[in-house]
C-alpha positions, 0 to 999 in steps of 0.5 A: 507478509500476511499469512492465513487466518491474517485479517488485519492490515500487515505491519507496518515497514515505513512512516506513509504505511504506519500513518495508513495504519492509524487513520484506518484506526482513527476510521474505524473507530469513527464508525463504531461510535456511529453504529453504536449510537444509531443502534442504540437509538433503533433499538429504543424506538423499537422496544420503546411502546410510547409515542408523543402524540404533539410532535408535529415537527422537530427543527432542532432535531434536524438541526443536529442531525445535519450539523453533526455528520458534517463535522463527523466528515471533516474530522475524517476528511483532513487526515485523508486529504493530508495522506493524499498528497503526502502518497504522491509527494518525492521530494529530493530522492537519494535514489531511482529506480524503474519498474516496468510490468510484463507479461507476465514478470517485473523488470528492472533498472537502476539507472543512478549507478550505470544501468543495472537492468535484470528481470525478476521471475518467479521462483516455480514451486518445483525449484523452490526451497525449503524456505522460500514462499510458494507464489511469493520468491523471485529470482533476482530481489530489489535491493534497497538501501533503509532509511533512504528516500526512494522514487518508483518510478512505474511503466508496463511494456504490454498491458495494465500492471499494478505494482504493489508492496502492501507493508509499505503502503505502495499501490501504484498503476504501472501503464503502457506508454505513461511512467508514472512514480511513488516514493518509499523509505523503510525504516528497517532491515526485511524483506518485503514481499507484494503483488501485481493487483491488476488483472493482467492476463492469464499469469496476472497471480504470478508476478510477485515482487520481493524487495529486500532492504539492507543497510547502506554500506552493505548496498554499496558493496552491492552494487560494486559487485553487480557493476564488477560482474 
């Protein structure tokens, strides 16, 4: 979870977010090299007192500064397109959950397990425990197993929302009357926090998302307890 003074990306908790971090570093390195090169050339032009009075045209340099940026764009485009398809791919999920955005809370459905349904509201500050996070903790967390391909179907009941968990590399629009889907794969246990990332009204900032990832055997026990309750 992001904290005060955190200027970089959150630590990745899924293979997809790891790839997004790698692509970010890859792109920033290319931008840094371009910035250094252009800055050096501009500095040399400003500081240099000599002029080439015989230079009328330079076809060679024009060819170079046309082909070189095109090749640089290819080095950015291919990893970007690969990630774009990975974000949309939902390949043989082991389970499916449905998330519906309301004004202003989330509701969840585990349709694979006898229609387990619950609403998830933010815990008010005056009811928050000392170990809780203000404006982030909820009364009912999403409980999911680790090392499992999970499909998330997202929609909304009234207005636009956005279901976002940064450490998992997930950000998907919740649109009324439409079902969007994405996939998540968590490779370690923990609590993953997110928020609605679409300005949806007066309580937009009070729609947190909390995912609790646990081992598969504990997840089965949790499902059994939910069915029995």
